N, C-alpha and C positions, 0 to 999 in steps of 0.2 A: 204309383201316384203318376198326373201329367199334369203337366204347367205350361202356362203362356204368358207373355208380358202385354199387356195392352199398352196403345200407344201413349196413355195418360202416364205409364211407367208402374202400375199399379200389376203387381204377382199375382196372378190367378192360378188356382189348383183344385184339383178332385180327382177321385178314384180312378176316373178311365173318362175316354173321350165323350163318352155321351153326358156324363155328369159336368164335363168342362165345359160342352156347347151348351149346356143351360146355363152353367155359371157365368160364361161369356153373354149370353143372351141377356141375362139379370143384369149384369154389370153394366152391359150398354144402355140398356134401359133406364136405369138409375142415373148413372153418371153420364151419359152421354144421350139424352132422349131426341136432340135433333135427326141423330141417326135412323132411329125406327127399325131395328136388325130383324131379319126374318129369322126364323129356323133354320133356314138353308144358308143364310149369309152367316150365321153363327157357325154352322157345320165347316163350311168352307174356313173360315178363319183357323178352327182347331185342325183342321186337316191341313194346313201351311203353316203354322206357326208351333203348334204344341211339341213339347219335347218330355222326356222321361225325366222325373225328378224325385229323389229318394233323398228322405231325412235321415241324418245319419246322427245317431244316440252313442256316445262314447260309453262302452263298457262300465266306467266307474261310475255312471249317471244313470245307467239304467235301472237300478233299483232305489233311486232316491226318491222319497214321498209314500214308496208303496210299503206298505204294514201291515 
């Protein structure tokens, strides 16, 4: 999982850098329409700010809700 924080403090995440770039572009268009980002700008944001993100689920919760 890859993630990055937007300057508005929104945490964005996706399965890989390509999906994260799409998420970044969509977020910027929706919540920061004045920026009008290009695909290249979204990709540059991912390349400079993204990090690996792992969700940890404790073993005692892993089976909760599964039947």
